[in-house]
Every structure is written in structure tokens, then in C-alpha cells.
N, C-alpha and C positions, 0 to 999 in steps of 0.2 A: 354225281358227282357231290361231294357237302360241299357247301359254301363256304366253311370254311376255310376248308384247304383250297379252293380257286383260289379265292382270296391271296393265298398264302405265294399258289403255284404261280400266280400272275405277277406278283411284287417280286419274287427271283426269278420270274418268265425268260426273261430274253437270253441268260446263258442258258439256259434248260434250250430253248429255242434254236438256236447257233449253232447246239450240235448235232443238229438234223445231219450237218454234215453235205450241204446241196453246192452242189457245182455252180452253181448260177456265179455269178460276177457277188464279188463281195458287199455292193453296197444294195443289193436286192435282198439277201440271206438279213441283212443288220435291219433293214425297212421292215422287212418283213415279223422280224422279230421287235421291232420297237413298236411296231404297232399291235401287236399281241400286248405286251408293257402298257400299251396306253389304254388298256380296255379293260382295267381293273374294275373289278364288280366293288360296290357298297354291301353294308351288312345286312340291308333291309331286310331281303326273303327268308332270313336265319330268326330276324327279330318277329318280322310277321308270323314266322311260325308260331313261335312261343305265343306270343298276343292270342292267339285264336285258341290255344291250347289253352290258355287260361277261360278267354270266354265262353268256350264247351265247356270245360269242368262246371265253372257259374252256373250256367245256364240249366246244365243236367243234377240238382239238387241229391245229396244221401236221399234225404227225406222223400220226394217224388219215387226217388226209387225203389225205399222200405213198400212204401202204400200200394205199388203197383206189384210187387213183388207176394205182398199177401193177398193181393186179386189173383193173382194167379196160381196162389197154392188152393184158395179157395175152388177156383176151374178145377184143379186135378182132383183132388175129393180123396176120399178115402178108396178108392179103386188102385190109385197111383197112375191112372192113363189120363190121358189129356181127353176133354169134352167131346163130342160131335158139335159141330156148327149150329145144327138145327135146333139142338137143347141149349144154346146161351140166349137168354132173354133181357139181361140185361143191358140197359142201351149205354150206362155210364160206361160200361167194360170197355166197349167199342170206341167211345169217346166220341159221341156222338151228342148234338147238343139238345138241354133239355127244352121243348115245345112252350107253346101258351097252355093255357088249361082248357082238359074239358069241361065244359059246362055237365051240372048234377045228372040234367035230365036226356043227354045226349044216349045213342044207343050203348047200349052197355057190352056191346060186341067189340067197339073198337077199344084199340090201347090207348090207357092212358097217358101212354111214355112218347110214343111214335105215334104222330099224324098216319092219316091215308097216304099212300108215298103214290108221287107224281113221276111216272115214269121219264126219264129221260129220254134225249134222240142221241147220247153217247151210250146207253146202255145195253143195247145190240151189239155193239163194237167192245163192250167189255165183257157181255157173256159168251161172244163167239169168243175172243182171248183167254178167258178164260177156260172152256171149254179143248182151245188148243194145245193149254198150255195143261191140262191135266193127264195130258199122256205121258209129257218128259218134263214137266215142272217150268219155273218163268217166274218174271217177275213185272207184277203189275202197280205205276206209279197215278197217282190221281193229283192233280194239282190244281190246287184254286185258292182263293180266300177264304176268311173266316164268314163261316155261317153261309156257305157258296150253295153246299151240300155235298158235299164230296165222301164225306163218312160214311154219309147214309147211302149214298150211293154204292159204295163198296159193298157195307151191309147187305144191301140188299142182292146185289150181283152176287157174294159169294153164297147166301142164305138160297139161294135161287138153286144154282147151276152148283155148288161143291158143297150142301145141307148134310150130306152125308159122310163129307171128311171131317177130321181132326182139327182144332186151332187153338193155337198157342200166341199169346201174348207175354212174350218175355220184356223185362222191367226195363233192361238195358243193355247194350250193347255187350258187356263183359258175361251177362247169362247166356246171351245166345249162342256167343261163340263157348264157351265150355259144353250146351248141349252138342252143338256139332262136333267139336275136339272128343266129347266123352263118348261118340258114335251111336248116338240116339238112336232110334230108330222112327224117324220123322215121313215115311212113307205114308202121302195121301192126309199131309199136315198142311194148312194156310200157316204162313208162321204172318202175324198181323200187327205190324208199324206203325199204329196211327203218329203222326207228324214222326215224319221219318228220322227228323233234322238231329235230334233228340239223339239217335244213333249215329251220326254220321258226323266227322270232321278229326281234327287230330288224335292222334291214339285212339280211336274210335273201331267202327267195324272196319274192319278187312274185305279188301275186293276177292281176296280167295275164299273168305267164308263165305259170302256170298256164293261162290263159283259152285263149290264144293256142293252147298246145300240146292242149288239148282239143275245142278248138270248131271246126275244120277239118273237115268231115264228108267232104272229100274225101282227107283223109289222116289218116283217123282214129290217135288215139294213146289210149292207156290207162295211167294211174297207179295201179301198188299198193303202198301205203304200211301200215305197221304201227307200233304208237303203244302204250305203258301209259297207262291209265286218267288218273293220276295228271298224266301229260304234256298228256295231252287237257285233263282240265280247267282247269290252268294257262294253257296257250294261247290257252285258249276265254274267259280270264277277261279282260273290259278293264283295263286299266292306270293309264290316266286318265280322267278325268270327261269331258274332249273327244274323243269318238270320232273327227275328224276329224284328232286330232293323237297317236291312240293308236299305239305302236308295234306293238302285237299287230295292228292292223288287218288286215292283208296274212295274218297266220300266220290270224285266227278266220275271215278272207274264204274262203282254200286250204279249211279244214275245213270250211267250213258248204256247199259246192258239193259236195263225198266223200259216196258213197252207204257208209254207215258199218253196218258190220257186228262186233256182240260176241262176241267167242270166250272163253268163261268154262271153267269146272270141264268134267267130261265129265257127260253126263247120263246119266239110266236106260237109257237107249236104245243112247246111247256104248258105254256100257259093258257093254252087254248082245252089240252088236256085237262089240268086243275080245275078249270070252268066247270069242265063236263061231270067229274065228280066232284065237285064240292057240296052239293046238297048232301051228303053222304056223309060229309063231317065236320064239324061246325068250326075247327079250329081251319080248315083247309077253305072253308067256303069265307072267313073274314080274310082269314089272307091274301087270298086275289081281288079282294076290292082296294088294296092300295098301289097307286099307280107309280107312287115313285122310288119303290124299294121292289128288293128280289124276294118273291114267294118264301123262299128257305128263309131270307131274312126276316120276315113277318113272322114265322113262324116258330122264330128261335126270338122271339118278342124282340129284335132290334129297334125298331121304333120305340115302345116303351121303354128300354133300354136309355138310350140316345133324350129322350122326354126328361127323363128323371134327370140324367147327368144334367141338361141343360136347364131345367126347369125343377129344381130343388123345393123340397119346402122344410127342409131342415138345413139351415146351417151348420150345424155341427158335424151332422151326419154327410154330406157334401163335402167339410174340410177333409174328413179320413178318407173320402173316394180320391178327392183330389191328390191328398198325398200319397198314398199309396201309386196313383197312378203315375203321380212325377216321379217317384221312387224307379220304377218300371221305365219311364223315358229316360231314367239317369244310368240305366245301366243294372241297377239291382236287381237280381236273378228274384225267381217266383218260389215261393211264397215269402211276401214283404211282410217280417215280422211284423207283432203287434207294436213292440217299444218303439221300431220306426216310425210307423205311423202316424204314432203320439207325439214325438218328437216334433214332425215334418211338419201335422199338422198345425200344432201350436204355433208356429209360425204364418198359418195361411190364415187363422183368424185374427180379427180385427182386438183393439186392446179390449175393445167394450167385450165382445165376448169372452176373452179369455178370461176376464175378471168376473164375468158371471155366470160361467159354466158350474155346473154344480160338481162337488168331487169325484163322483163315479160319470164325468161327463162322455168317458171314453168308451163305456158301456154302452150307454143309450145311443152314441153315432154308431157303432158296429152295426148295432143293433140295427139302425135302421137301414144304412150300408148294403146289408145283408139281405134284408127284404125282399123276396121274391115279388117284382113288376109284374110278372105274367105266369103262371105255372112255375118251374123251377129258376127260373131268369133272375140273377139279382146284380148286380155292381159288383161286388164282390162276395166271396164265397169264402168261410173258414177251412184252416186247413190243418189236419194233423196227422202224424204219421201214425199215433196210438189211442187208443180209445182213451178219454178222458182228459186228451190234454190239446193243447192249442198252440202249431207253429208259426200261424200267421193267417196269412189273407191272400186268396189269388184275385185278380181284376179279372171283369169281362172281358175275353178276346173280342168280343163285338165293339162295345165301346173304346178300347186300347186302340183295336183297328180306327175307330171313327178320329181320336184323338191324333193320334200317327197324321192319319190322311187332311187334317187342316190347322189352321196356320198356327192351333192350339199346343201342336207337337212339335212345334219346328225350335226351338230355342229353350228347352227344359233345365238349365243351369242360368236363364237370363236372370233369376233373384239370388242373390246372395242369401239370405235367410234361410230361406228351406234348402239350399244346397249342401250349407253349412251343417245344418241339423241331419240331413241325412248323412254326412260322410262321418260324422263323431257318434250317430247312434248306429251305422251301419260295422256288421263284422269285418275285420281285413278283407277274409276273401271275398266277400262283397263290393267291398272298397275297391278291389282289382276290377272287379266286371264297368264297377264308375269310373273307374280312371281313363279305361279304353272310349266308353260313352263322351268322355269330356274331351278327350284328343279328338276323339271323329267329330264333335261339334266345334274343334278348334278353340275349346276354353282352357288354353294351357293353366292358367290359374288353377282350376278347378282338378285337372287333370294330377296336377304335381300334387296338390292337397290330399287328394284320396291316395296317391302314389305311397305319397309319404308317408300316411298313416297305417297303410298296407305292410311297409317296409320295417318300419320303428315298432309294428305290433310281430315283427318273425315274420312275415309271409315271404316268403324265399324267391316266389316268382315278380314278386314286387321290385324286387332288382333288377330284371329282367325288363320289365314293364319301365321303367323312368331310366331306365340305359338306354333302350329306343329309342322312346322319347326325346330326351338331350340329344339323341344321334341327330334325329329328324327336327330338332330345333338347332341344331347348329352350334350346338351349347358342346364340344368335341372334348373338356377336358373335364366336364361335369359327368360326361359319359362314360367315360375311362373309369370316373371314381365307380360310379354307379354298378358298370363290369366288377372289378376288384372288389368290391364289397361283396358281392352276387359268390365273385369265386372264394372268397375267405368263410362263405355259408357251407361249402363242401358241393355245389351244385356246377357238373360237369361241363355244360357249356358255357356257365361263364368262364369257368377257369379256362376253356381253350380262346374264346375273345379276349380273356385277358390278356392271353400269351399273346396272340394276335397286335393287340394292341403295345404290347411292349416291343414284339420283334419290329414294329411299323418305329418306333422311339429310338430303336440301335440297343437296345438292352436285351442283350442273346441271352443272358445270363436267365434274369427273373422269365423270358419266353419262353425258353426250354425248361425251365422248373414248371411253368401253370402249362403247358402243352402235355408233359411228361404227368404231371397228375390229371389231367383232362385223359389222355390215352389211359389210364387204367379202367375204363369205365367198358374199353371194346371197338369204340364208335369208330368206323374206318375212316369219318372225315377228320378225327382228332390226331388218326393216328398218323394218318397222311399228312397234319398239317406240320403236326412234329416231325416227320420227316423230310417234309421241304425246307424246313427252317434249319435244319441240320444240315444238310446237304449242303443250302445256301453259303455257309457258314465254314464249310470243307470240313463238315463231320462227315464225312462220304461212308463211312464203314456200318457205323448208326442212322445215318440216315438212309442208307437203303435199308438199314432191318425192317425202321418203321413203314417207309413206303413200302415194301415187300409185304409186309403186315398190313397194312391199309387194301394193296390190292387183293391179297388173300381174302381179306371182308367183304369185297367186294366193290370196291374202290376203283371206277373207270378212270378217274384221273390219275390215282397213283399208277395205273397199269402202263396208263400212257408216259408217265415221267421215267419209268421205268424202260420203258420201251427206247424211251430218246436217252438211256442214261446206253442202252445196249448198242444203239447206233453210231454213239460217237464214241464208243469201246471198237467198233470195226463189225457188229456182230448185227447186221443188217437182216437176217434170216430172221432173227428172235426178236427184233425190233419190230419186223413187219406182225409177226404172232401176235405179239401182245397188243401192235396198234388194233390189230384187228379184232383183236377180244374187247377192247377198251371200247370198238366203234360200235362193236355188236350188243353192248351192254347200255348203249345209248350215248355214249360222249362224243358231242359235234365238236367237242374242241380236240379230241382225238381222230375226228374225221378228216378236221384239218391235218391236222400233222401227219395222219396215212396217207394224206391225198399229197404235202409235200413230197414224203419218199417215193410213192410210186411213179411222179411225174418224172423222177431224174432216169427214169430206167424204159427205153422203147418199146419195150414189150407190156409195162405196165402203166405209159404214160396215158392212155384212154380213162383206166378205172381210175388215177389219179384226179385228171382234171374233173372229171364226174363229182368223185369228193369232194374236191374245194367247192367245184360248185355249188354241191348242195349245203356242205358251209355255210357257204356264201349267203345263201336264203335265207339260211337260218339267223344271218344278222351278223356271224362274223366278220371282223373287218380285217383281221389279218387276211383269211380264205379270198376275200373281193378283191385285196391287193393282190395275194398269189397268185388269182386264177388272173387276173390284168396281165401281169408281168410274162407269166406261161405263155396266155396267147399272144404277147408282145414277140415272144419268140417266135410262135409260128407263124406272125406274119399277120394276124388277125385286129388289125388296130381298132376296128369298132367294137367289136365285144369287150376287147380291153378296155378302151376307154369309157364305154358303159357303166363297168363293174367300178375301174377307181374311179368313178367320178360319184359313183354313188358314196363308197368310203370319203371321198374327198370333202361332199356336202355335208357329212357331220360333223366336219372342222376337225378332222385329226390331219396335225400337222405330217405324219407320215406317207399317209391316203395324198395329200395334197403333193408333196414332193414326188410322192410317184407318176401322180397324173403330168404334173410338171415337166417330167422325165419324158412318158411316153408322145407327150404332145408337141416336145421339143427339135424332133428332127421332122415333122409332117407339114409340108410346106402351108404359108400362110398359116401357121397356128404360133409361131415363135412367140409375139407378144401375149397371148396367152398362156403359153407356158410358160414364161417369166414371169404372168400374174399369182401363177399358183406357186413358182416357186418362193416369189416373196414372200407370199403368204405364211408359205410353212417358215420360210426363215426367219421371220416376224415373229413367231411364233415358237423359236429355237432351234428349227432342226438343221441339224448339220450338215445330215445332207445337200437339202437344197442349198445352204452356203456355198459351201463347196461347187455345186450345178452351177451356181450364178458367177461365182470367182472364175470358173473355167469359162462359163459363156460370155463374160468381161473381158477377157486377157482375149480370147478369141475375135472380140470386137478392138482388139486396141486400147481397151478403156481398163489401163493396169492400175489407176488409181482405183478404181468401183475395185477390181479386184481384190487389191491388198487391203481395202477395207476387212471384206466378208473374212479373208484369210487371219487380218487381227481379230473378230470376232469370234471366231474360230478358235483361235489360242487361247481366249480369255476363258472359254468354255472349262470346265471342270466338267465331265460326264464321258460315258463310255462310249460315245462317238467321236469325244473329240483326238 
């Protein structure tokens, strides 16, 4: 179900829920409906969805995609076919770290790019998996930190087991999707996805695309991916509370179908193997002498890189490195443009350094930063999409990870001058990424500064960013203004949320206007929200039209509301059909609704109770109360109390009132019942007030009863 739709459905929910025509006492149905209304969702899931969309877009730059696309074209060659794995020798194409240099007098048979491979303990398992997958296809994912050797491990495995297979290195998820949708024959092809997180996320690679790739046993395809543990955990974590609206649903599904292999630091046995063959390769011989770091890190020149970072011999050079690292830690995407580095570096230099710096100081500083410390490994590396141009610099991931792991990377926004220079020099799109990073660092000032600059520069997503952050900061009025500003740019999702805000404020005309504009994009969530608003204000024909359109577009919430309307009109059969369809589509809310319908018929009450229990286990307060009240009717007070107490412990007044009613007739529980009723009544719950008045009158406390009845008469609400 769409979060927007669900917000409106619950806002107008009590009337819809009361339409279920349940035959229990009125106070029970009123109570169940009220619990539904009290479960209003906030906008956070939908906002986080768009924030992560922006984060993903900025991390995968167009420059990077163009460079990788050019590399893919070189691989295809004039034959128009993909190359065989055994014929691809370029280390960089696979994403393997450059190694420390080979001494001039070394054995000429040694590869200058790739040190002698030390077999890993996990190799046998990976080889076995590749052989098994070569029959039917599959997905292998290697998870490990920077310079852990995961990419080299994957390369050696496919070269050994699948050397006669073809290899495809798509530059991005769009290229891979187009390849699949075009029906390209990829039989016996390895799809190489180094740093697979670049392909996953909001509006990225779809689970269905991956399934199509690896599910055809007659045309076996194997996907090989690598990823950092932090990225794996991030993509595996749901963003929203509604799984069917979670923008990471596809990413999570893709990662779940992969065979995962952990590649970590060298084990004792791996160190022993490295030592046994070290004499044959001087680079390996040097690497095994390091006691404090992993062999693979030593081969990737990690000690030298970190030493140069900590002990620089060029003040201006280290200033540009610090500037590039500061930019990356503050959320700037890679590569970092030269102008950004220049502006930020100037703030990190001393006054004397700025005064004495030559006119061409940046050239000399970047030249020092890009000098390899060993082999081809340097603190910075120039980056360009076209020959003869320079788009910026990438930061060594070894050094970047080291800084993130230490206190140096804990608060990148701590100093005002570098942060201000970064935001002023960054592009509007990069400012969005900086805005998100500042928000995550709990730095409201710099988050606002970056977001406002992006918005005033015309970045439409900035309105989403600022509206969502203001919402989370508790600045509701400012948030509403940002949503409206976003709506006026033509963004349909902003239109929908602006419509929701007007609906909540009672301005139904503007609510319908913006929701109608939003629904022009065909979104089931937007159409469903419009339909629910129209139903709420009594425009039944138009409301049902848009709700039905939302249901036809796949909204299980719309199916549930239509089912409730059919039930109100007496068509229980059609209502059940729609509610079952909604449940089959994954709607937890409809699961509770269907349960309420089925428990009214003794032939289906067992199934109904089972559905209510499922919804209750999923966290539905309404279902928890419904289960407890139905069990009371059956005489099962123990389980009834368990479910109702769980709901009451959340602080919901309706659940507390229900628990008080359940306990009132149990021996020795009278005072506890009064305590729960009193708590619920203190929260303004009319049902609890009525019950307290009845109990007090039965105890000849007419004054107390009249006091509660007076409170009820003063209330102006649906329960009064």
C-alpha cells in the first residue's frame, strides 16, 4: 500500500472501519475503529524513500558511467561479441587494487600488475559454487572491506572455473536492464558487478531483472558481485515500515538470492601459505613481514598510503588531500572536482601558507597528492570522462576507510570554514548529498545551508529534502511550505503530500486540487489518496471512481476500502472477495479487516481469528484488541488479556479501555480494571468514561458517575 494513501485512509479510517457491520456490541466496534484511527502513520517512510533516491543518484555519477561504458566497448571489440574471461588481463577493468611495484631484477615471468595469488580458505567453496551454478545459473556475492582481497578472489575463481565463459561488465543498472529486456543471448556469461551497491537502491536494478538473468537453466548466467559490509548492511535494512512500499525491497531481494561469501583478513593457514610461496614473489615476501596489517592490505600499499597521510612532506599537498577527504566525508560524491578541492584546501591552510603559496600552487599540490607511494597507489587519482580533460580526483578507498575508522572522521562538519567553502563550491546536486550527510551527522545548520543552496539553484529534489528534514526537526509549518514549493515545481509526490497537508488542515478544495494533479502520474498511491479524501467529504461517486482506479493499479489498500464499502452496502460476498485479494497482495490492514468479517460467521470464525492473530503479531493494535474481544466472547480470558495488555502497554487509550472492560468482571481484578479505565479516561477516552460512570453508579457513587458524565457532555467528538 502507498504510505500517502495509508495516511489518509487512517485519518478518515473510523467511518470506514465502522462500516464493517459487525454484530458485536456497539462499544466494541467503536473501540476497534478508534484504535485504527489512533495508529496514524507519519510521513517518514515516504520521505526516507526520496532521500535515499537522491543519495544513490549522487553517488553514481554520470562521469563514472561514461568511463565504464567506454571500457565495456573496448572489451566488446570489433567482433561485436563479449570477450572470454581468459582473454581479459587488465587488472583495472575488474576493479582490483593496484599493488606495490615489482623490483626491476625480479623474475620476468611475474605479472607486473598482479602479485602471486595466495589461495584463500574460501576458494574451494567459491569454486564449488561456481561449478554448481554453471549448470543452471546463479548469483555469488563476496563481502569484505577495502583491500581485503575480495575482488582478486572473485577474479581468480572465475578465471579458474569459468575461463571459457564470456564476461560482461555493465557500467550501470540501466545498461544491464536494457541488455536483459532486449533479449540478448547471455548464455555462459559472467555478469561482473564490482561494488554492486552502485547497481542497487531506489529505482535501481530490479529483482525481476536479476531473476530473469539467472533462472533460465538452458542459458546459464552467473552474476559475480562484491560489496563492503557497511553497504551490505545498509541495503539490507528496510527504509519504511510498510514492506510493499520499501524502496530497498528490490535491493534486499537481490541480496537475499545471492550466495554470500565473507572475505576477511588472512587466517593463520592463509598466512602460512603466503609465507611458503613468498620467495617466488618479492612483493609477497615483503607483505608477509608486516605483523599489524593484512597481507592484502600490504600488497595494496596500505601502510605507505596511511604513512603519507599521517606524515606528509608537502604542506600544500596534504592540504588538498585533506580537502578531498573532507569533501567525501561530508557527503560529496566521487570524483571531487578540482575547484571544490581548491576552495576547501585554502581554508585548511595557515595564513602564512596562503600568503606564500605560488600562483600555481594547486598544480604542485595535486601533483604531490597523485604521486604513487608504491606501485600505482596514491592518495589521490585524477579522473576524467574524456581524454585530455580533468573532472576531479578520487580518494584512495584505503585511506578513506582508515579516516572513517578513526576519530578523524567522526565529525566532518566540526569546522565552519571548510564546510562553508564546500557548500559554496559544490554543484547543487552535490549539495543534496552534503545536506543528507549533515543531517545524519545531526548538524542542522549545515544541513539547512546545503539544502537551501540546492533548492535556490533549481534542484527539485531539494524541496523533498528540506521538507522532510523540517518534518523530523518538528518544524511542521516550515515543512508544509517546502512541500508546497516542491509541488509548484511540478513534482507529483510533492503535490500529493501538499494535498495531504491541506486535507489535514481542513482545506478540502486545495487538497483535492493537489491530489488531482498528483494523480495524473497514474500512481496508485496518489489516486488512492484522492479517492479516500473524496469519500471522506461525501463525494461518493468520484471517491469510489478514484479508489477503484487505485485498486486496479494494484493498491491493496484501495481493495480493502472498496471491500469495506461493499460490506456496508450488504454485499458481504464481494467484500470478502476484495479483502481476500488485498490480503493476497500483502496488506496487513486488510488482513485485520478480513479477520473481523470472517469471525462473524461460525463457519469461518476460525480462519478469521487466525487472520486477526497474524495481523496482531505484525503489530496491528486494532487486531490485538479485536483478537482479545473475540476471545472474551469465547470465554478465553487468559489469551484475551495477553493481547489486550500488549496493546495497552503502548499507551493507546482505546486498548487501555478494552483491557479495563475485560478485567472488570474477573474476581479480584476490579481495582486493576478501574486503574486501566481511569488511565484511558484521563486520555479523553469516552468509552472508559462511560464505563467508569456505570461502575461508580453501581457502587452508589452518584456524584462520581455524574462527574464523568459531565466530562462526556463537554466533549465534541465522534464518541460523544
